[in-house]
C-alpha positions in Angstrom: 162.2 80.9 213.4 163.8 77.6 214.3 166.7 77.6 216.6 168.7 76.0 214.0 168.6 79.5 212.2 169.8 81.3 214.8 172.9 79.8 216.1 174.0 82.7 217.6 170.6 83.5 220.1 172.1 82.7 223.5 168.5 83.8 224.9 166.9 81.4 223.0 168.8 78.4 224.1 168.8 79.3 227.8 164.3 79.6 227.0 164.6 75.8 225.8 166.5 74.7 228.4 164.3 76.0 231.3 161.3 74.5 228.9 162.7 71.0 229.1 163.6 70.9 232.5 160.5 71.7 233.1 159.1 68.4 231.1 161.9 66.4 233.2 164.0 66.3 230.0 167.2 67.0 232.5 170.2 66.0 230.0 168.8 68.0 226.9 168.1 71.1 229.2 171.8 70.8 230.6 173.0 70.8 226.6 170.6 73.9 225.5 171.8 75.8 228.8 175.7 74.7 227.9 175.0 76.0 224.1 173.9 79.3 225.5 176.7 79.7 227.8 179.2 78.8 224.8 177.6 81.5 222.7 177.4 84.1 225.5 179.6 83.2 228.7 178.9 86.6 230.2 175.1 85.4 230.4 174.5 85.1 234.0 170.5 83.8 234.1 172.0 81.3 231.7 174.5 79.8 234.5 171.7 80.6 236.9 169.4 78.5 234.9 172.0 76.0 234.4 172.3 75.6 238.4 168.6 74.9 238.7 168.6 71.5 236.4 172.5 70.2 237.9 170.5 71.0 241.6 167.8 68.8 240.0 170.2 65.8 238.9 172.0 65.7 241.9 175.2 67.2 241.1 174.9 70.0 243.9 178.9 71.1 243.4 178.7 71.6 239.8 175.2 73.7 240.8 177.5 75.9 243.6 179.7 76.6 240.8 177.1 77.8 238.5 176.0 80.3 240.7 179.4 81.2 241.6 180.0 81.4 237.8 176.5 83.9 237.4 177.8 86.2 240.4 181.6 86.3 239.3 179.0 88.0 236.0 176.7 90.1 238.5 177.2 90.1 242.2 174.3 92.0 242.8 171.9 89.3 241.1 170.0 87.4 243.7 168.8 84.2 242.8 172.2 82.2 242.3 172.1 82.8 245.9 168.9 81.3 246.8 169.9 78.2 244.3 173.3 78.2 245.8 171.3 78.2 249.6 169.0 75.0 247.7 172.7 73.0 247.3 174.2 73.5 250.0 171.6 72.4 252.0 171.2 69.6 250.3 174.8 68.8 250.6 174.3 69.5 254.6 175.7 72.7 255.0 172.6 74.1 256.9 174.3 77.2 258.4 176.2 78.2 254.4 173.0 77.7 253.0 171.2 80.2 255.6 173.9 82.2 255.3 173.5 82.3 251.4 169.5 82.8 251.2 170.0 85.4 253.6 172.4 87.6 251.4 170.2 86.4 248.6 167.3 88.2 250.7 169.9 91.1 250.9 169.5 92.5 247.2 166.1 91.5 246.9 164.2 91.6 250.2 160.4 90.6 248.5 161.5 87.3 246.4 159.2 84.7 248.3 161.1 81.7 247.5 163.7 82.4 249.2 162.1 83.3 252.3 160.3 80.1 252.0 163.7 78.3 251.5 165.5 80.3 254.7 161.8 78.9 256.5 162.6 75.1 255.8 166.4 75.8 256.7 165.5 77.5 260.1 163.3 74.7 260.6 166.2 71.9 259.9 168.6 73.8 262.6 165.9 73.8 265.2 165.4 77.7 265.2 161.5 76.2 264.9 159.7 80.3 265.6 161.8 81.7 263.2 161.6 78.9 260.3 157.5 79.4 260.8 157.3 83.0 260.3 159.7 82.6 257.5 157.3 79.5 255.7 154.5 82.4 256.0 155.9 83.7 252.5 154.8 79.9 250.8 151.5 82.1 249.8 153.5 84.4 247.7 155.6 81.4 245.5 154.1 80.6 242.5 153.7 77.2 243.3 151.1 78.2 246.5 149.5 81.1 245.2 147.0 79.2 243.1 145.7 77.4 246.0 145.4 79.8 248.3 141.7 80.5 249.2 140.1 84.3 250.0 137.1 84.9 252.2 135.3 88.0 253.6 136.4 86.7 257.0 139.9 87.9 258.2 142.5 85.1 259.1 143.2 84.1 262.7 146.2 85.5 263.8 146.6 83.0 266.9 146.0 86.0 269.5 142.4 86.4 269.4 140.3 84.8 271.7 138.0 81.5 270.0 135.6 81.1 273.0 132.9 82.3 270.9 134.4 81.7 267.1 133.7 79.3 264.7 136.9 78.3 262.9 137.4 77.3 259.3 140.3 75.2 259.0 141.1 74.0 255.1 143.4 71.6 253.6 146.3 73.0 251.6 148.9 70.9 250.4 149.0 66.8 250.3 146.7 64.2 252.2 149.4 63.1 253.9 150.2 66.5 255.4 146.7 67.1 256.3 146.5 63.6 258.5 149.8 64.9 260.7 148.6 68.7 261.1 145.2 67.4 262.2 146.9 66.3 265.2 146.0 70.1 266.3 142.9 70.0 265.9 142.0 69.0 269.5 144.1 71.9 270.4 141.3 74.5 268.4 138.3 71.9 269.7 138.9 73.0 273.4 139.7 76.8 272.4 136.5 77.5 269.6 132.6 77.0 269.7 132.9 75.3 266.9 135.7 73.9 264.3 135.1 73.4 260.5 137.7 71.4 258.7 137.6 71.1 255.3 139.9 68.1 253.7 140.4 65.5 250.3 137.2 63.8 249.9 139.3 60.5 250.6 140.0 61.6 254.1 136.5 62.6 255.3 135.3 59.5 256.6 138.6 58.8 258.8 139.4 62.2 260.4 135.4 62.3 260.8 135.4 59.3 263.3 139.1 60.8 264.8 137.5 64.1 265.5 133.8 64.3 267.0 133.9 67.5 267.7 134.8 69.1 264.1 132.5 69.1 261.7 134.7 67.6 258.8 133.6 68.1 255.1 135.2 67.5 251.5 137.2 70.6 250.2 134.7 73.2 248.1 135.9 76.2 246.8 133.1 77.0 244.9 131.1 79.2 247.4 134.6 80.7 249.0 133.5 84.2 248.5 129.8 84.1 249.9 130.9 81.9 252.9 129.1 83.1 256.2 129.1 80.2 258.4 132.4 80.8 260.2 134.0 83.8 261.9 137.6 83.0 261.5 140.1 80.7 259.2 143.3 79.4 258.7 145.2 76.9 256.3 146.5 73.6 257.8 150.1 74.4 257.5 149.4 77.3 259.8 148.4 75.7 262.5 152.1 74.8 263.8 153.2 78.3 263.8 150.3 79.4 266.6 150.8 76.6 268.5 154.6 75.2 268.1 155.3 75.6 272.3 153.2 73.1 273.0 153.9 70.8 270.2 157.7 71.6 271.4 156.7 70.5 275.2 155.1 67.4 273.7 156.8 67.0 270.2 155.6 63.3 269.9 152.2 62.9 270.7 150.0 59.4 271.2 148.1 57.9 268.2 145.2 60.5 267.3 143.5 58.4 264.1 140.7 56.2 264.9 140.4 53.5 262.1 137.3 51.7 261.8 137.3 49.0 264.5 135.4 46.0 262.2 137.5 46.6 259.0 140.8 46.5 261.6 139.4 43.2 263.0 138.4 42.3 259.7 142.2 42.8 258.2 143.6 40.8 261.3 142.0 37.8 260.0 142.3 38.2 256.6 146.4 38.8 257.0 145.9 35.1 259.0 144.9 33.9 255.6 148.3 34.7 254.1 151.1 33.3 256.6 152.3 33.6 259.6 153.1 37.6 261.5 154.8 39.2 262.4 152.8 41.1 259.7 155.1 44.4 258.4 153.6 46.5 255.6 156.2 48.3 253.0 156.0 51.1 250.5 159.0 52.6 249.0 158.1 55.4 246.5 156.0 58.1 245.8 153.5 58.6 242.8 154.9 62.0 242.3 158.1 60.9 239.9 161.1 64.0 239.9 164.8 63.7 239.8 164.9 65.5 242.9 161.7 63.6 244.6 163.7 60.2 243.4 166.9 61.2 245.9 164.1 60.3 248.5 163.6 56.7 247.5 166.2 54.5 246.8 165.5 51.6 244.0 164.1 48.3 245.5 167.0 46.6 245.8 168.4 48.1 248.1 165.8 47.1 250.9 167.8 43.9 250.7 168.4 43.6 254.7 164.4 44.0 255.1 163.4 41.6 252.5 166.1 39.1 253.3 164.7 38.9 257.2 163.1 35.7 257.7 159.6 34.7 259.1 158.4 37.4 258.0 155.0 38.5 255.9 155.5 41.5 253.9 152.1 43.4 253.0 152.2 45.7 250.1 151.1 49.5 250.6 152.5 51.0 248.0 149.4 52.6 246.2 151.3 53.1 242.5 153.2 51.4 240.3 154.4 48.6 242.3 153.3 45.5 240.2 156.9 45.2 237.9 158.7 45.8 241.5 157.0 43.0 244.1 158.0 40.7 240.8 161.5 41.4 241.3 161.4 41.4 245.0 160.0 38.0 244.3 162.6 37.3 241.5 165.9 39.2 243.5 165.0 37.7 247.1 162.8 34.9 246.8 160.4 37.1 249.1 156.5 37.7 248.4 155.1 40.8 249.0 151.0 40.0 249.5 149.0 42.6 247.8 145.2 42.9 248.1 144.0 43.5 244.6 140.4 44.3 246.3 141.5 47.3 248.3 141.8 51.0 246.5 145.3 52.2 248.3 145.1 55.4 246.8 141.4 56.4 247.4 139.5 54.4 249.9 142.3 55.5 253.4 139.5 54.9 256.0 140.4 51.1 255.1 144.1 52.1 254.4 144.2 53.2 258.1 142.6 49.9 259.2 144.9 47.5 257.8 147.9 49.8 258.7 146.1 49.7 262.1 146.0 45.4 262.0 149.9 44.9 260.8 152.7 44.6 263.6 155.1 47.1 262.0 155.2 49.5 258.6 158.6 50.0 256.8 158.5 53.0 254.5 160.4 55.6 252.7 158.3 59.0 253.4 155.4 58.5 251.5 151.6 59.2 252.6 151.6 55.5 253.9 153.8 55.8 257.6 151.6 59.1 258.3 148.9 56.9 258.5 150.4 54.0 260.0 152.1 56.4 263.0 149.2 58.1 263.4 146.9 54.9 264.3 150.0 54.1 266.7 151.6 51.1 264.4 155.4 50.8 265.1 156.5 52.5 261.9 159.9 52.8 260.6 161.1 55.7 258.2 164.2 55.5 255.8 164.7 59.2 255.5 167.0 61.6 253.5 168.4 64.0 256.3 169.1 66.6 254.0 165.4 67.0 252.1 164.0 70.4 252.5 161.1 68.1 253.5 162.8 66.3 256.9 161.5 69.1 259.6 159.1 69.3 262.5 156.5 70.6 260.0 157.0 67.4 257.5 158.1 64.5 259.9 155.1 62.3 261.4 154.1 63.7 265.6 153.2 60.8 267.0 156.0 58.0 269.4 154.8 55.3 267.1 157.7 56.0 264.5 161.2 55.9 264.3 163.5 57.7 261.4 166.6 56.6 260.2 168.6 58.8 258.2 171.0 58.5 255.3 173.4 61.6 254.8 173.5 63.0 251.1 176.9 61.0 250.5 176.1 58.2 252.0 173.9 54.9 250.5 171.1 53.7 252.1 173.0 50.5 253.4 173.1 51.2 257.1 169.6 52.6 256.9 168.4 49.0 256.0 170.3 47.4 258.1 169.4 49.4 260.9 165.7 48.5 260.1 166.3 44.8 259.7 168.0 44.6 262.7 164.4 46.5 264.7 162.5 44.1 262.6 164.6 41.1 264.1 164.5 42.3 267.5 160.7 42.8 267.1 160.9 39.1 265.9 162.2 37.2 269.2 163.7 33.7 269.0 163.9 30.6 270.9 167.1 28.4 270.6 164.6 25.9 268.9 162.8 28.6 266.5 166.9 30.2 265.9 167.8 27.1 264.2 165.8 26.4 261.3 165.4 30.3 260.7 168.8 30.4 260.2 169.2 27.7 257.6 165.8 29.6 256.4 168.0 32.7 256.1 171.2 31.0 254.5 169.4 29.5 251.9 168.0 32.7 251.2 171.5 34.1 250.6 173.2 31.1 249.0 169.8 31.5 246.0 170.4 35.2 246.2 173.9 35.3 245.4 174.1 32.8 242.7 171.3 34.4 241.0 173.2 37.7 241.1 176.8 35.5 240.3 175.5 34.8 236.5 175.4 38.8 236.4 179.1 39.2 236.1 179.4 37.6 232.8 177.3 40.8 231.3 178.6 44.7 230.7 176.4 46.3 234.1 177.2 43.3 236.1 181.6 43.2 235.1 181.0 46.8 236.3 179.3 46.0 239.9 182.5 43.8 240.9 184.6 44.9 244.8 187.1 43.6 245.8 188.6 44.2 249.2 187.4 48.0 249.6 183.8 46.9 248.4 183.7 44.5 251.2 184.8 46.7 254.1 181.9 49.1 253.1 179.7 46.7 253.4 180.4 47.0 257.3 178.7 49.4 259.5 180.4 52.5 260.5 180.1 52.2 263.7 180.8 48.8 265.5 178.0 46.6 265.4 178.4 43.1 267.1 174.8 41.5 265.1 176.0 43.5 262.0 179.8 41.8 262.0 178.6 38.5 262.6 175.7 38.6 260.1 178.5 39.7 257.2 180.9 37.4 258.5 177.9 34.5 258.4 177.2 35.8 254.1 181.3 36.2 253.7 181.6 32.3 254.6 178.8 31.3 252.7 180.0 33.2 249.5 183.5 31.6 250.2 182.0 28.3 251.1 180.1 28.3 247.7 182.7 29.9 245.6 185.7 26.7 246.6 183.2 24.3 245.4 182.9 25.7 241.1 184.9 23.6 238.9 188.0 25.6 239.1 191.7 24.0 238.7 193.6 25.3 242.4 189.5 25.7 244.1 188.1 22.3 246.1 185.6 22.1 243.2 188.4 21.4 240.1 189.5 18.7 242.6 186.6 17.4 243.0 186.2 17.7 239.2 189.1 15.3 238.6 188.4 12.8 241.1 185.1 12.7 239.2 187.2 12.4 236.0 189.3 9.1 237.7 186.1 7.4 238.7 184.7 7.5 234.9 187.9 7.4 233.1 189.3 4.6 235.7 192.6 6.4 235.9 194.3 10.2 237.2 194.8 12.3 234.6 198.4 13.2 233.8 200.5 15.3 236.3 201.4 17.2 233.6 197.7 18.3 232.9 197.5 18.6 236.8 200.2 21.2 236.6 198.6 23.5 233.7 195.3 23.1 235.1 197.0 24.0 238.5 198.6 26.8 237.3 195.2 28.2 234.8 192.8 27.9 237.7 195.7 30.2 239.7 195.6 32.6 237.0 191.8 33.1 236.5 191.7 33.6 240.4 194.5 36.1 240.4 192.8 37.5 237.2 189.6 38.1 239.1 191.1 39.5 242.2 193.3 42.0 240.4 189.9 43.0 238.5 187.8 43.5 241.5 190.5 45.6 243.4 190.9 47.5 239.9 187.6 48.3 240.1 187.2 49.7 243.6 190.5 51.6 242.9 188.8 53.0 240.2 185.5 53.9 241.6 187.3 55.2 244.5 189.5 57.9 241.9 186.5 58.3 239.6 184.6 59.1 242.5 
């Protein structure tokens, strides 16, 4: 029966909300949960389910309030404590989230999702062994259960001697995880008689070359029940649990993936054909899109400090949905991101590894390419959300060639990209002779971008972005940085210089306008006209000043 004929059916609205959330229709899901609660205010499950939607939307404080509402109705309800723990964790309140998870477990000791989340939170706080133990609960969660493989042979407990044994390692998550965790394979080959690895098909060439003592095969589950070519097995995500002491002793290892030398040579030659170095690969978002994942990936416009760094050639490492963003970077910053159409960035991982090895640096959000580039030894800069569940020893790169730049949940991405841009500039050292033309190019880029963006104030959305002294202050770093200070001083000087030549009375541009009139007409404007024009100009300038600072105040009050 359609819901329109069941206006009092609170459970149906709650179920509808759950379905809409699963489809990514978060606003519609939220409306459905609100209708459910309106019909039945003491419906604890609806409050709890609504918290999940709010959490997906990044509204963590509201999500926590929904959890508390559910608990006020039913204090013995375990799930709201679990969901509250997730929101608290994303707010940076990791210890409070652990407390919430433990409370949930005290009410329902057998709920695997809570244990898995607790494991991730413990890893974030440095309680590594406890965290890895709890993370083993992942195999009982609804997401991981279908991916578990079942063999007649036992799983390796990390203690049994492997001297005369063949151990079978199988991939369990994404290709980035497989490459990251393959750093542990050499620890197995030194212990076992033989090591077999089954991984995603597209990783076989790269991993076979990188680990010649490992038998690397494409994943094949069809014969799992009948396999007899190994003695013990282990999913890759459990390697850290058994080797954690060794990993902690050397938490940043050397490069361990070996790209094809001939292809590296090819790409170095190919790169020279598109411009001068340094060559910097860029990647900015995942192929998997959800409201939660989007919090890891700032819009391409936020990369401004990186893309406005002069004398750099940018290379695309984005493997899907990149064409519009490349055009946007060209339009907004006047910068070309070179894309090699003949390279399949999604499936030809072996050649992507060769390309990244030929680059001077890679700048990326936390997606697959930085796991490749750091593992082949290329300097890699990662823009990272600190409170992400994926920010821990299990899911971060392991080599010494990467640097992480963290954004807190409550911060913008500005500081992250400013710091990365600073690293790029330090990587590219300038002589005095080189610095002058590079500075002119940089200034021209800034002025061009400013002129383009100035036109946006004449539309509704652009007008909302205007800011005053508060916005200017927020552009500076939270910590003192001379380079950042002078860069911002130069930026403001260029902006003020341009504004001063606008044909507005009371500015130099207005006076120039009147001089041009005098040259054409052969006589100056009357004093009365000049006085009135001056008043109009001052009114325009003060109105803009009041509006800009008023918008700052409005944004501060409205949060």
